PDBQT receptor file of N, H, CA, C and O in Angstrom, charges set to zero:
ATOM      1  N   MET A   1     -22.553  97.873 -73.149  1.00  0.00    +0.000 N 
ATOM      2  CA  MET A   1     -21.160  98.212 -73.355  1.00  0.00    +0.000 C 
ATOM      3  C   MET A   1     -20.543  98.848 -72.100  1.00  0.00    +0.000 C 
ATOM      4  O   MET A   1     -19.324  98.984 -72.004  1.00  0.00    +0.000 OA
ATOM      5  N   ASP A   2     -21.383  99.231 -71.154  1.00  0.00    +0.000 N 
ATOM      6  H   ASP A   2     -22.374  99.121 -71.232  1.00  0.00    +0.000 HD
ATOM      7  CA  ASP A   2     -20.867  99.823 -69.924  1.00  0.00    +0.000 C 
ATOM      8  C   ASP A   2     -20.599  98.729 -68.898  1.00  0.00    +0.000 C 
ATOM      9  O   ASP A   2     -21.448  97.874 -68.646  1.00  0.00    +0.000 OA
ATOM     10  N   ILE A   3     -19.419  98.768 -68.316  1.00  0.00    +0.000 N 
ATOM     11  H   ILE A   3     -18.729  99.462 -68.520  1.00  0.00    +0.000 HD
ATOM     12  CA  ILE A   3     -19.061  97.819 -67.269  1.00  0.00    +0.000 C 
ATOM     13  C   ILE A   3     -19.496  98.431 -65.934  1.00  0.00    +0.000 C 
ATOM     14  O   ILE A   3     -19.029  99.504 -65.553  1.00  0.00    +0.000 OA
ATOM     15  N   THR A   4     -20.390  97.739 -65.232  1.00  0.00    +0.000 N 
ATOM     16  H   THR A   4     -20.769  96.867 -65.542  1.00  0.00    +0.000 HD
ATOM     17  CA  THR A   4     -20.920  98.300 -63.989  1.00  0.00    +0.000 C 
ATOM     18  C   THR A   4     -20.273  97.706 -62.740  1.00  0.00    +0.000 C 
ATOM     19  O   THR A   4     -20.588  98.119 -61.624  1.00  0.00    +0.000 OA
ATOM     20  N   ILE A   5     -19.378  96.748 -62.917  1.00  0.00    +0.000 N 
ATOM     21  H   ILE A   5     -19.122  96.413 -63.824  1.00  0.00    +0.000 HD
ATOM     22  CA  ILE A   5     -18.685  96.182 -61.750  1.00  0.00    +0.000 C 
ATOM     23  C   ILE A   5     -17.311  96.836 -61.634  1.00  0.00    +0.000 C 
ATOM     24  O   ILE A   5     -16.766  97.342 -62.615  1.00  0.00    +0.000 OA
ATOM     25  N   THR A   6     -16.769  96.818 -60.446  1.00  0.00    +0.000 N 
ATOM     26  H   THR A   6     -17.211  96.406 -59.649  1.00  0.00    +0.000 HD
ATOM     27  CA  THR A   6     -15.466  97.453 -60.243  1.00  0.00    +0.000 C 
ATOM     28  C   THR A   6     -14.363  96.623 -60.894  1.00  0.00    +0.000 C 
ATOM     29  O   THR A   6     -14.427  95.394 -60.944  1.00  0.00    +0.000 OA
ATOM     30  N   LYS A   7     -13.366  97.320 -61.382  1.00  0.00    +0.000 N 
ATOM     31  H   LYS A   7     -13.314  98.318 -61.341  1.00  0.00    +0.000 HD
ATOM     32  CA  LYS A   7     -12.265  96.674 -62.096  1.00  0.00    +0.000 C 
ATOM     33  C   LYS A   7     -11.531  95.658 -61.222  1.00  0.00    +0.000 C 
ATOM     34  O   LYS A   7     -11.003  94.672 -61.737  1.00  0.00    +0.000 OA
ATOM     35  N   SER A   8     -11.490  95.882 -59.917  1.00  0.00    +0.000 N 
ATOM     36  H   SER A   8     -11.919  96.682 -59.499  1.00  0.00    +0.000 HD
ATOM     37  CA  SER A   8     -10.775  94.964 -59.021  1.00  0.00    +0.000 C 
ATOM     38  C   SER A   8     -11.421  93.572 -58.991  1.00  0.00    +0.000 C 
ATOM     39  O   SER A   8     -10.756  92.597 -58.642  1.00  0.00    +0.000 OA
ATOM     40  N   LEU A   9     -12.702  93.466 -59.350  1.00  0.00    +0.000 N 
ATOM     41  H   LEU A   9     -13.243  94.258 -59.634  1.00  0.00    +0.000 HD
ATOM     42  CA  LEU A   9     -13.378  92.163 -59.351  1.00  0.00    +0.000 C 
ATOM     43  C   LEU A   9     -12.940  91.265 -60.506  1.00  0.00    +0.000 C 
ATOM     44  O   LEU A   9     -13.005  90.041 -60.392  1.00  0.00    +0.000 OA
ATOM     45  N   TYR A  10     -12.496  91.854 -61.611  1.00  0.00    +0.000 N 
ATOM     46  H   TYR A  10     -12.444  92.848 -61.704  1.00  0.00    +0.000 HD
ATOM     47  CA  TYR A  10     -12.118  91.022 -62.760  1.00  0.00    +0.000 C 
ATOM     48  C   TYR A  10     -10.641  91.112 -63.133  1.00  0.00    +0.000 C 
ATOM     49  O   TYR A  10     -10.171  90.350 -63.978  1.00  0.00    +0.000 OA
ATOM     50  N   THR A  11      -9.913  92.025 -62.520  1.00  0.00    +0.000 N 
ATOM     51  H   THR A  11     -10.295  92.645 -61.834  1.00  0.00    +0.000 HD
ATOM     52  CA  THR A  11      -8.489  92.143 -62.814  1.00  0.00    +0.000 C 
ATOM     53  C   THR A  11      -7.765  90.863 -62.413  1.00  0.00    +0.000 C 
ATOM     54  O   THR A  11      -7.925  90.370 -61.296  1.00  0.00    +0.000 OA
ATOM     55  N   GLY A  12      -6.979  90.340 -63.323  1.00  0.00    +0.000 N 
ATOM     56  H   GLY A  12      -6.848  90.740 -64.230  1.00  0.00    +0.000 HD
ATOM     57  CA  GLY A  12      -6.232  89.115 -63.071  1.00  0.00    +0.000 C 
ATOM     58  C   GLY A  12      -6.961  87.863 -63.528  1.00  0.00    +0.000 C 
ATOM     59  O   GLY A  12      -6.362  86.791 -63.607  1.00  0.00    +0.000 OA
ATOM     60  N   PHE A  13      -8.250  87.988 -63.830  1.00  0.00    +0.000 N 
ATOM     61  H   PHE A  13      -8.737  88.859 -63.766  1.00  0.00    +0.000 HD
ATOM     62  CA  PHE A  13      -9.027  86.844 -64.300  1.00  0.00    +0.000 C 
ATOM     63  C   PHE A  13      -9.195  86.824 -65.814  1.00  0.00    +0.000 C 
ATOM     64  O   PHE A  13      -9.355  85.760 -66.411  1.00  0.00    +0.000 OA
ATOM     65  N   ILE A  14      -9.158  87.994 -66.430  1.00  0.00    +0.000 N 
ATOM     66  H   ILE A  14      -9.028  88.858 -65.945  1.00  0.00    +0.000 HD
ATOM     67  CA  ILE A  14      -9.297  88.071 -67.884  1.00  0.00    +0.000 C 
ATOM     68  C   ILE A  14      -8.162  88.900 -68.457  1.00  0.00    +0.000 C 
ATOM     69  O   ILE A  14      -7.577  89.731 -67.761  1.00  0.00    +0.000 OA
ATOM     70  N   LYS A  15      -7.855  88.678 -69.709  1.00  0.00    +0.000 N 
ATOM     71  H   LYS A  15      -8.329  88.003 -70.275  1.00  0.00    +0.000 HD
ATOM     72  CA  LYS A  15      -6.809  89.414 -70.402  1.00  0.00    +0.000 C 
ATOM     73  C   LYS A  15      -7.468  90.518 -71.205  1.00  0.00    +0.000 C 
ATOM     74  O   LYS A  15      -8.410  90.257 -71.953  1.00  0.00    +0.000 OA
ATOM     75  N   GLU A  16      -6.999  91.727 -71.067  1.00  0.00    +0.000 N 
ATOM     76  H   GLU A  16      -6.234  91.939 -70.460  1.00  0.00    +0.000 HD
ATOM     77  CA  GLU A  16      -7.509  92.848 -71.835  1.00  0.00    +0.000 C 
ATOM     78  C   GLU A  16      -6.564  93.142 -72.986  1.00  0.00    +0.000 C 
ATOM     79  O   GLU A  16      -5.349  93.191 -72.797  1.00  0.00    +0.000 OA
ATOM     80  N   TYR A  17      -7.110  93.336 -74.166  1.00  0.00    +0.000 N 
ATOM     81  H   TYR A  17      -8.098  93.296 -74.319  1.00  0.00    +0.000 HD
ATOM     82  CA  TYR A  17      -6.325  93.619 -75.352  1.00  0.00    +0.000 C 
ATOM     83  C   TYR A  17      -6.632  95.027 -75.844  1.00  0.00    +0.000 C 
ATOM     84  O   TYR A  17      -7.766  95.499 -75.753  1.00  0.00    +0.000 OA
ATOM     85  N   GLU A  18      -5.617  95.680 -76.361  1.00  0.00    +0.000 N 
ATOM     86  H   GLU A  18      -4.697  95.296 -76.434  1.00  0.00    +0.000 HD
ATOM     87  CA  GLU A  18      -5.801  97.023 -76.903  1.00  0.00    +0.000 C 
ATOM     88  C   GLU A  18      -6.734  96.961 -78.105  1.00  0.00    +0.000 C 
ATOM     89  O   GLU A  18      -6.538  96.146 -79.007  1.00  0.00    +0.000 OA
ATOM     90  N   GLY A  19      -7.726  97.803 -78.118  1.00  0.00    +0.000 N 
ATOM     91  H   GLY A  19      -7.886  98.466 -77.386  1.00  0.00    +0.000 HD
ATOM     92  CA  GLY A  19      -8.679  97.831 -79.222  1.00  0.00    +0.000 C 
ATOM     93  C   GLY A  19      -9.865  96.900 -79.032  1.00  0.00    +0.000 C 
ATOM     94  O   GLY A  19     -10.833  96.977 -79.787  1.00  0.00    +0.000 OA
ATOM     95  N   ALA A  20      -9.807  96.026 -78.041  1.00  0.00    +0.000 N 
ATOM     96  H   ALA A  20      -9.020  95.964 -77.427  1.00  0.00    +0.000 HD
ATOM     97  CA  ALA A  20     -10.918  95.102 -77.781  1.00  0.00    +0.000 C 
ATOM     98  C   ALA A  20     -11.973  95.806 -76.925  1.00  0.00    +0.000 C 
ATOM     99  O   ALA A  20     -11.651  96.694 -76.135  1.00  0.00    +0.000 OA
ATOM    100  N   THR A  21     -13.208  95.411 -77.085  1.00  0.00    +0.000 N 
ATOM    101  H   THR A  21     -13.470  94.690 -77.727  1.00  0.00    +0.000 HD
ATOM    102  CA  THR A  21     -14.302  95.961 -76.293  1.00  0.00    +0.000 C 
ATOM    103  C   THR A  21     -14.646  94.986 -75.177  1.00  0.00    +0.000 C 
ATOM    104  O   THR A  21     -15.100  93.870 -75.432  1.00  0.00    +0.000 OA
ATOM    105  N   LEU A  22     -14.431  95.406 -73.964  1.00  0.00    +0.000 N 
ATOM    106  H   LEU A  22     -14.063  96.312 -73.756  1.00  0.00    +0.000 HD
ATOM    107  CA  LEU A  22     -14.724  94.574 -72.810  1.00  0.00    +0.000 C 
ATOM    108  C   LEU A  22     -16.206  94.706 -72.467  1.00  0.00    +0.000 C 
ATOM    109  O   LEU A  22     -16.719  95.818 -72.340  1.00  0.00    +0.000 OA
ATOM    110  N   MET A  23     -16.887  93.584 -72.318  1.00  0.00    +0.000 N 
ATOM    111  H   MET A  23     -16.471  92.680 -72.420  1.00  0.00    +0.000 HD
ATOM    112  CA  MET A  23     -18.317  93.586 -72.015  1.00  0.00    +0.000 C 
ATOM    113  C   MET A  23     -18.581  92.608 -70.878  1.00  0.00    +0.000 C 
ATOM    114  O   MET A  23     -17.746  91.752 -70.586  1.00  0.00    +0.000 OA
ATOM    115  N   HIS A  24     -19.727  92.732 -70.244  1.00  0.00    +0.000 N 
ATOM    116  H   HIS A  24     -20.405  93.428 -70.482  1.00  0.00    +0.000 HD
ATOM    117  CA  HIS A  24     -20.099  91.796 -69.183  1.00  0.00    +0.000 C 
ATOM    118  C   HIS A  24     -21.606  91.615 -69.169  1.00  0.00    +0.000 C 
ATOM    119  O   HIS A  24     -22.350  92.405 -69.751  1.00  0.00    +0.000 OA
ATOM    120  N   CYS A  25     -22.036  90.577 -68.503  1.00  0.00    +0.000 N 
ATOM    121  H   CYS A  25     -21.432  89.936 -68.030  1.00  0.00    +0.000 HD
ATOM    122  CA  CYS A  25     -23.465  90.365 -68.270  1.00  0.00    +0.000 C 
ATOM    123  C   CYS A  25     -23.616  89.817 -66.858  1.00  0.00    +0.000 C 
ATOM    124  O   CYS A  25     -22.686  89.231 -66.304  1.00  0.00    +0.000 OA
ATOM    125  N   GLU A  26     -24.789  90.012 -66.287  1.00  0.00    +0.000 N 
ATOM    126  H   GLU A  26     -25.545  90.488 -66.737  1.00  0.00    +0.000 HD
ATOM    127  CA  GLU A  26     -25.047  89.510 -64.950  1.00  0.00    +0.000 C 
ATOM    128  C   GLU A  26     -25.873  88.240 -65.045  1.00  0.00    +0.000 C 
ATOM    129  O   GLU A  26     -26.807  88.160 -65.843  1.00  0.00    +0.000 OA
ATOM    130  N   LEU A  27     -25.535  87.253 -64.241  1.00  0.00    +0.000 N 
ATOM    131  H   LEU A  27     -24.776  87.317 -63.593  1.00  0.00    +0.000 HD
ATOM    132  CA  LEU A  27     -26.263  85.996 -64.218  1.00  0.00    +0.000 C 
ATOM    133  C   LEU A  27     -27.303  86.041 -63.110  1.00  0.00    +0.000 C 
ATOM    134  O   LEU A  27     -27.084  86.634 -62.054  1.00  0.00    +0.000 OA
ATOM    135  N   ASN A  28     -28.421  85.413 -63.366  1.00  0.00    +0.000 N 
ATOM    136  H   ASN A  28     -28.599  84.931 -64.224  1.00  0.00    +0.000 HD
ATOM    137  CA  ASN A  28     -29.494  85.344 -62.387  1.00  0.00    +0.000 C 
ATOM    138  C   ASN A  28     -29.171  84.238 -61.390  1.00  0.00    +0.000 C 
ATOM    139  O   ASN A  28     -29.024  83.085 -61.796  1.00  0.00    +0.000 OA
ATOM    140  N   PRO A  29     -29.057  84.544 -60.107  1.00  0.00    +0.000 N 
ATOM    141  CA  PRO A  29     -28.693  83.517 -59.125  1.00  0.00    +0.000 C 
ATOM    142  C   PRO A  29     -29.770  82.441 -58.937  1.00  0.00    +0.000 C 
ATOM    143  O   PRO A  29     -29.492  81.391 -58.359  1.00  0.00    +0.000 OA
ATOM    144  N   ALA A  30     -30.988  82.688 -59.414  1.00  0.00    +0.000 N 
ATOM    145  H   ALA A  30     -31.214  83.541 -59.884  1.00  0.00    +0.000 HD
ATOM    146  CA  ALA A  30     -32.069  81.709 -59.267  1.00  0.00    +0.000 C 
ATOM    147  C   ALA A  30     -32.038  80.646 -60.369  1.00  0.00    +0.000 C 
ATOM    148  O   ALA A  30     -32.751  79.647 -60.280  1.00  0.00    +0.000 OA
ATOM    149  N   ILE A  31     -31.227  80.850 -61.397  1.00  0.00    +0.000 N 
ATOM    150  H   ILE A  31     -30.647  81.662 -61.469  1.00  0.00    +0.000 HD
ATOM    151  CA  ILE A  31     -31.163  79.908 -62.512  1.00  0.00    +0.000 C 
ATOM    152  C   ILE A  31     -29.920  79.042 -62.385  1.00  0.00    +0.000 C 
ATOM    153  O   ILE A  31     -28.818  79.556 -62.189  1.00  0.00    +0.000 OA
ATOM    154  N   VAL A  32     -30.094  77.728 -62.498  1.00  0.00    +0.000 N 
ATOM    155  H   VAL A  32     -30.989  77.311 -62.658  1.00  0.00    +0.000 HD
ATOM    156  CA  VAL A  32     -28.961  76.797 -62.504  1.00  0.00    +0.000 C 
ATOM    157  C   VAL A  32     -28.567  76.621 -63.973  1.00  0.00    +0.000 C 
ATOM    158  O   VAL A  32     -29.160  75.814 -64.689  1.00  0.00    +0.000 OA
ATOM    159  N   TYR A  33     -27.576  77.371 -64.408  1.00  0.00    +0.000 N 
ATOM    160  H   TYR A  33     -27.095  78.026 -63.826  1.00  0.00    +0.000 HD
ATOM    161  CA  TYR A  33     -27.211  77.414 -65.822  1.00  0.00    +0.000 C 
ATOM    162  C   TYR A  33     -26.654  76.089 -66.337  1.00  0.00    +0.000 C 
ATOM    163  O   TYR A  33     -26.748  75.811 -67.533  1.00  0.00    +0.000 OA
ATOM    164  N   THR A  34     -26.080  75.271 -65.465  1.00  0.00    +0.000 N 
ATOM    165  H   THR A  34     -26.004  75.496 -64.494  1.00  0.00    +0.000 HD
ATOM    166  CA  THR A  34     -25.564  73.978 -65.905  1.00  0.00    +0.000 C 
ATOM    167  C   THR A  34     -26.691  73.017 -66.247  1.00  0.00    +0.000 C 
ATOM    168  O   THR A  34     -26.472  72.041 -66.963  1.00  0.00    +0.000 OA
ATOM    169  N   ALA A  35     -27.905  73.281 -65.743  1.00  0.00    +0.000 N 
ATOM    170  H   ALA A  35     -28.083  74.075 -65.161  1.00  0.00    +0.000 HD
ATOM    171  CA  ALA A  35     -29.060  72.428 -66.024  1.00  0.00    +0.000 C 
ATOM    172  C   ALA A  35     -30.035  73.096 -66.981  1.00  0.00    +0.000 C 
ATOM    173  O   ALA A  35     -31.101  72.546 -67.260  1.00  0.00    +0.000 OA
ATOM    174  N   PHE A  36     -29.689  74.262 -67.484  1.00  0.00    +0.000 N 
ATOM    175  H   PHE A  36     -28.823  74.709 -67.258  1.00  0.00    +0.000 HD
ATOM    176  CA  PHE A  36     -30.601  75.061 -68.297  1.00  0.00    +0.000 C 
ATOM    177  C   PHE A  36     -31.092  74.307 -69.536  1.00  0.00    +0.000 C 
ATOM    178  O   PHE A  36     -32.289  74.308 -69.821  1.00  0.00    +0.000 OA
ATOM    179  N   THR A  37     -30.189  73.669 -70.267  1.00  0.00    +0.000 N 
ATOM    180  H   THR A  37     -29.217  73.668 -70.035  1.00  0.00    +0.000 HD
ATOM    181  CA  THR A  37     -30.561  72.942 -71.481  1.00  0.00    +0.000 C 
ATOM    182  C   THR A  37     -31.527  71.807 -71.176  1.00  0.00    +0.000 C 
ATOM    183  O   THR A  37     -32.506  71.613 -71.897  1.00  0.00    +0.000 OA
ATOM    184  N   ALA A  38     -31.262  71.064 -70.123  1.00  0.00    +0.000 N 
ATOM    185  H   ALA A  38     -30.467  71.222 -69.537  1.00  0.00    +0.000 HD
ATOM    186  CA  ALA A  38     -32.141  69.951 -69.753  1.00  0.00    +0.000 C 
ATOM    187  C   ALA A  38     -33.531  70.452 -69.355  1.00  0.00    +0.000 C 
ATOM    188  O   ALA A  38     -34.536  69.824 -69.686  1.00  0.00    +0.000 OA
ATOM    189  N   VAL A  39     -33.587  71.566 -68.655  1.00  0.00    +0.000 N 
ATOM    190  H   VAL A  39     -32.771  72.076 -68.385  1.00  0.00    +0.000 HD
ATOM    191  CA  VAL A  39     -34.875  72.130 -68.233  1.00  0.00    +0.000 C 
ATOM    192  C   VAL A  39     -35.679  72.578 -69.453  1.00  0.00    +0.000 C 
ATOM    193  O   VAL A  39     -36.873  72.297 -69.552  1.00  0.00    +0.000 OA
ATOM    194  N   VAL A  40     -35.028  73.266 -70.368  1.00  0.00    +0.000 N 
ATOM    195  H   VAL A  40     -34.058  73.494 -70.287  1.00  0.00    +0.000 HD
ATOM    196  CA  VAL A  40     -35.718  73.725 -71.582  1.00  0.00    +0.000 C 
ATOM    197  C   VAL A  40     -36.181  72.533 -72.407  1.00  0.00    +0.000 C 
ATOM    198  O   VAL A  40     -37.287  72.554 -72.948  1.00  0.00    +0.000 OA
ATOM    199  N   ARG A  41     -35.359  71.499 -72.512  1.00  0.00    +0.000 N 
ATOM    200  H   ARG A  41     -34.461  71.483 -72.073  1.00  0.00    +0.000 HD
ATOM    201  CA  ARG A  41     -35.742  70.299 -73.257  1.00  0.00    +0.000 C 
ATOM    202  C   ARG A  41     -36.983  69.649 -72.633  1.00  0.00    +0.000 C 
ATOM    203  O   ARG A  41     -37.892  69.237 -73.354  1.00  0.00    +0.000 OA
ATOM    204  N   LYS A  42     -37.025  69.555 -71.312  1.00  0.00    +0.000 N 
ATOM    205  H   LYS A  42     -36.287  69.890 -70.726  1.00  0.00    +0.000 HD
ATOM    206  CA  LYS A  42     -38.168  68.972 -70.606  1.00  0.00    +0.000 C 
ATOM    207  C   LYS A  42     -39.416  69.829 -70.816  1.00  0.00    +0.000 C 
ATOM    208  O   LYS A  42     -40.500  69.292 -71.041  1.00  0.00    +0.000 OA
ATOM    209  N   GLN A  43     -39.278  71.147 -70.746  1.00  0.00    +0.000 N 
ATOM    210  H   GLN A  43     -38.397  71.584 -70.563  1.00  0.00    +0.000 HD
ATOM    211  CA  GLN A  43     -40.406  72.043 -70.988  1.00  0.00    +0.000 C 
ATOM    212  C   GLN A  43     -40.956  71.860 -72.406  1.00  0.00    +0.000 C 
ATOM    213  O   GLN A  43     -42.169  71.875 -72.615  1.00  0.00    +0.000 OA
ATOM    214  N   LYS A  44     -40.064  71.690 -73.363  1.00  0.00    +0.000 N 
ATOM    215  H   LYS A  44     -39.078  71.679 -73.193  1.00  0.00    +0.000 HD
ATOM    216  CA  LYS A  44     -40.484  71.482 -74.752  1.00  0.00    +0.000 C 
ATOM    217  C   LYS A  44     -41.276  70.178 -74.871  1.00  0.00    +0.000 C 
ATOM    218  O   LYS A  44     -42.305  70.138 -75.545  1.00  0.00    +0.000 OA
ATOM    219  N   GLN A  45     -40.803  69.113 -74.219  1.00  0.00    +0.000 N 
ATOM    220  H   GLN A  45     -39.967  69.146 -73.671  1.00  0.00    +0.000 HD
ATOM    221  CA  GLN A  45     -41.512  67.831 -74.253  1.00  0.00    +0.000 C 
ATOM    222  C   GLN A  45     -42.910  67.960 -73.652  1.00  0.00    +0.000 C 
ATOM    223  O   GLN A  45     -43.875  67.424 -74.198  1.00  0.00    +0.000 OA
ATOM    224  N   VAL A  46     -43.018  68.665 -72.538  1.00  0.00    +0.000 N 
ATOM    225  H   VAL A  46     -42.234  69.100 -72.095  1.00  0.00    +0.000 HD
ATOM    226  CA  VAL A  46     -44.314  68.864 -71.890  1.00  0.00    +0.000 C 
ATOM    227  C   VAL A  46     -45.247  69.636 -72.814  1.00  0.00    +0.000 C 
ATOM    228  O   VAL A  46     -46.413  69.269 -72.963  1.00  0.00    +0.000 OA
ATOM    229  N   MET A  47     -44.752  70.689 -73.430  1.00  0.00    +0.000 N 
ATOM    230  H   MET A  47     -43.805  70.987 -73.309  1.00  0.00    +0.000 HD
ATOM    231  CA  MET A  47     -45.580  71.492 -74.332  1.00  0.00    +0.000 C 
ATOM    232  C   MET A  47     -46.034  70.671 -75.542  1.00  0.00    +0.000 C 
ATOM    233  O   MET A  47     -47.187  70.774 -75.960  1.00  0.00    +0.000 OA
ATOM    234  N   LEU A  48     -45.147  69.865 -76.099  1.00  0.00    +0.000 N 
ATOM    235  H   LEU A  48     -44.210  69.781 -75.759  1.00  0.00    +0.000 HD
ATOM    236  CA  LEU A  48     -45.517  69.030 -77.240  1.00  0.00    +0.000 C 
ATOM    237  C   LEU A  48     -46.611  68.031 -76.863  1.00  0.00    +0.000 C 
ATOM    238  O   LEU A  48     -47.521  67.780 -77.653  1.00  0.00    +0.000 OA
ATOM    239  N   LYS A  49     -46.525  67.460 -75.657  1.00  0.00    +0.000 N 
ATOM    240  H   LYS A  49     -45.785  67.664 -75.015  1.00  0.00    +0.000 HD
ATOM    241  CA  LYS A  49     -47.564  66.528 -75.185  1.00  0.00    +0.000 C 
ATOM    242  C   LYS A  49     -48.899  67.245 -75.030  1.00  0.00    +0.000 C 
ATOM    243  O   LYS A  49     -49.941  66.712 -75.414  1.00  0.00    +0.000 OA
ATOM    244  N   LEU A  50     -48.872  68.454 -74.467  1.00  0.00    +0.000 N 
ATOM    245  H   LEU A  50     -48.026  68.887 -74.154  1.00  0.00    +0.000 HD
ATOM    246  CA  LEU A  50     -50.109  69.224 -74.300  1.00  0.00    +0.000 C 
ATOM    247  C   LEU A  50     -50.741  69.570 -75.647  1.00  0.00    +0.000 C 
ATOM    248  O   LEU A  50     -51.955  69.455 -75.818  1.00  0.00    +0.000 OA
ATOM    249  N   VAL A  51     -49.931  69.985 -76.578  1.00  0.00    +0.000 N 
ATOM    250  H   VAL A  51     -48.945  70.079 -76.439  1.00  0.00    +0.000 HD
ATOM    251  CA  VAL A  51     -50.434  70.319 -77.920  1.00  0.00    +0.000 C 
ATOM    252  C   VAL A  51     -50.995  69.067 -78.588  1.00  0.00    +0.000 C 
ATOM    253  O   VAL A  51     -52.044  69.132 -79.228  1.00  0.00    +0.000 OA
ATOM    254  N   GLN A  52     -50.321  67.940 -78.451  1.00  0.00    +0.000 N 
ATOM    255  H   GLN A  52     -49.468  67.888 -77.930  1.00  0.00    +0.000 HD
ATOM    256  CA  GLN A  52     -50.785  66.698 -79.049  1.00  0.00    +0.000 C 
ATOM    257  C   GLN A  52     -52.137  66.285 -78.460  1.00  0.00    +0.000 C 
ATOM    258  O   GLN A  52     -53.024  65.847 -79.193  1.00  0.00    +0.000 OA
ATOM    259  N   ARG A  53     -52.296  66.421 -77.149  1.00  0.00    +0.000 N 
ATOM    260  H   ARG A  53     -51.575  66.777 -76.553  1.00  0.00    +0.000 HD
ATOM    261  CA  ARG A  53     -53.577  66.097 -76.511  1.00  0.00    +0.000 C 
ATOM    262  C   ARG A  53     -54.701  66.989 -77.041  1.00  0.00    +0.000 C 
ATOM    263  O   ARG A  53     -55.797  66.508 -77.329  1.00  0.00    +0.000 OA
ATOM    264  N   LYS A  54     -54.427  68.274 -77.167  1.00  0.00    +0.000 N 
ATOM    265  H   LYS A  54     -53.537  68.665 -76.933  1.00  0.00    +0.000 HD
ATOM    266  CA  LYS A  54     -55.430  69.197 -77.702  1.00  0.00    +0.000 C 
ATOM    267  C   LYS A  54     -55.782  68.825 -79.140  1.00  0.00    +0.000 C 
ATOM    268  O   LYS A  54     -56.954  68.813 -79.517  1.00  0.00    +0.000 OA
ATOM    269  N   TYR A  55     -54.772  68.526 -79.928  1.00  0.00    +0.000 N 
ATOM    270  H   TYR A  55     -53.820  68.536 -79.622  1.00  0.00    +0.000 HD
ATOM    271  CA  TYR A  55     -54.971  68.152 -81.319  1.00  0.00    +0.000 C 
ATOM    272  C   TYR A  55     -55.822  66.880 -81.405  1.00  0.00    +0.000 C 
ATOM    273  O   TYR A  55     -56.760  66.809 -82.200  1.00  0.00    +0.000 OA
ATOM    274  N   ASP A  56     -55.491  65.882 -80.585  1.00  0.00    +0.000 N 
ATOM    275  H   ASP A  56     -54.730  65.940 -79.940  1.00  0.00    +0.000 HD
ATOM    276  CA  ASP A  56     -56.246  64.628 -80.580  1.00  0.00    +0.000 C 
ATOM    277  C   ASP A  56     -57.696  64.864 -80.167  1.00  0.00    +0.000 C 
ATOM    278  O   ASP A  56     -58.612  64.268 -80.734  1.00  0.00    +0.000 OA
ATOM    279  N   ALA A  57     -57.905  65.740 -79.174  1.00  0.00    +0.000 N 
ATOM    280  H   ALA A  57     -57.161  66.225 -78.714  1.00  0.00    +0.000 HD
ATOM    281  CA  ALA A  57     -59.270  66.049 -78.727  1.00  0.00    +0.000 C 
ATOM    282  C   ALA A  57     -60.042  66.750 -79.838  1.00  0.00    +0.000 C 
ATOM    283  O   ALA A  57     -61.222  66.460 -80.036  1.00  0.00    +0.000 OA
ATOM    284  N   LEU A  58     -59.421  67.646 -80.552  1.00  0.00    +0.000 N 
ATOM    285  H   LEU A  58     -58.463  67.882 -80.391  1.00  0.00    +0.000 HD
ATOM    286  CA  LEU A  58     -60.078  68.336 -81.661  1.00  0.00    +0.000 C 
ATOM    287  C   LEU A  58     -60.412  67.360 -82.787  1.00  0.00    +0.000 C 
ATOM    288  O   LEU A  58     -61.491  67.424 -83.376  1.00  0.00    +0.000 OA
ATOM    289  N   LYS A  59     -59.490  66.472 -83.072  1.00  0.00    +0.000 N 
ATOM    290  H   LYS A  59     -58.614  66.420 -82.593  1.00  0.00    +0.000 HD
ATOM    291  CA  LYS A  59     -59.677  65.511 -84.157  1.00  0.00    +0.000 C 
ATOM    292  C   LYS A  59     -60.873  64.605 -83.852  1.00  0.00    +0.000 C 
ATOM    293  O   LYS A  59     -61.678  64.327 -84.741  1.00  0.00    +0.000 OA
ATOM    294  N   VAL A  60     -60.994  64.149 -82.621  1.00  0.00    +0.000 N 
ATOM    295  H   VAL A  60     -60.341  64.375 -81.898  1.00  0.00    +0.000 HD
ATOM    296  CA  VAL A  60     -62.115  63.303 -82.214  1.00  0.00    +0.000 C 
ATOM    297  C   VAL A  60     -63.419  64.088 -82.290  1.00  0.00    +0.000 C 
ATOM    298  O   VAL A  60     -64.430  63.572 -82.767  1.00  0.00    +0.000 OA
ATOM    299  N   TYR A  61     -63.398  65.320 -81.827  1.00  0.00    +0.000 N 
ATOM    300  H   TYR A  61     -62.577  65.739 -81.439  1.00  0.00    +0.000 HD
ATOM    301  CA  TYR A  61     -64.591  66.170 -81.811  1.00  0.00    +0.000 C 
ATOM    302  C   TYR A  61     -65.071  66.476 -83.230  1.00  0.00    +0.000 C 
ATOM    303  O   TYR A  61     -66.276  66.490 -83.483  1.00  0.00    +0.000 OA
ATOM    304  N   ILE A  62     -64.154  66.718 -84.144  1.00  0.00    +0.000 N 
ATOM    305  H   ILE A  62     -63.175  66.707 -83.939  1.00  0.00    +0.000 HD
ATOM    306  CA  ILE A  62     -64.505  67.087 -85.516  1.00  0.00    +0.000 C 
ATOM    307  C   ILE A  62     -65.102  65.888 -86.266  1.00  0.00    +0.000 C 
ATOM    308  O   ILE A  62     -66.066  66.060 -87.011  1.00  0.00    +0.000 OA
ATOM    309  N   PHE A  63     -64.575  64.731 -86.094  1.00  0.00    +0.000 N 
ATOM    310  H   PHE A  63     -63.791  64.592 -85.488  1.00  0.00    +0.000 HD
ATOM    311  CA  PHE A  63     -64.989  63.568 -86.880  1.00  0.00    +0.000 C 
ATOM    312  C   PHE A  63     -66.212  62.849 -86.293  1.00  0.00    +0.000 C 
ATOM    313  O   PHE A  63     -66.799  62.004 -86.970  1.00  0.00    +0.000 OA
ATOM    314  N   PHE A  64     -66.599  63.154 -85.090  1.00  0.00    +0.000 N 
ATOM    315  H   PHE A  64     -66.123  63.841 -84.541  1.00  0.00    +0.000 HD
ATOM    316  CA  PHE A  64     -67.748  62.466 -84.499  1.00  0.00    +0.000 C 
ATOM    317  C   PHE A  64     -68.824  63.400 -84.218  1.00  0.00    +0.000 C 
ATOM    318  O   PHE A  64     -69.875  62.998 -83.717  1.00  0.00    +0.000 OA
TER     319      PHE A  64
């Protein structure tokens, strides 16, 4: 709830309303947020493949 940036950095860019709570967050410069969804989707696919391989290896080991 505390704004840690100076007011001059956001004045004129956002509208402040009486009674509204102004909040902010900092973005990590190392993350490309426009590609974030695609990266997470790819990571999920990789994890599912790894889990499937482990499952298949266990299934073969158990039945033979």
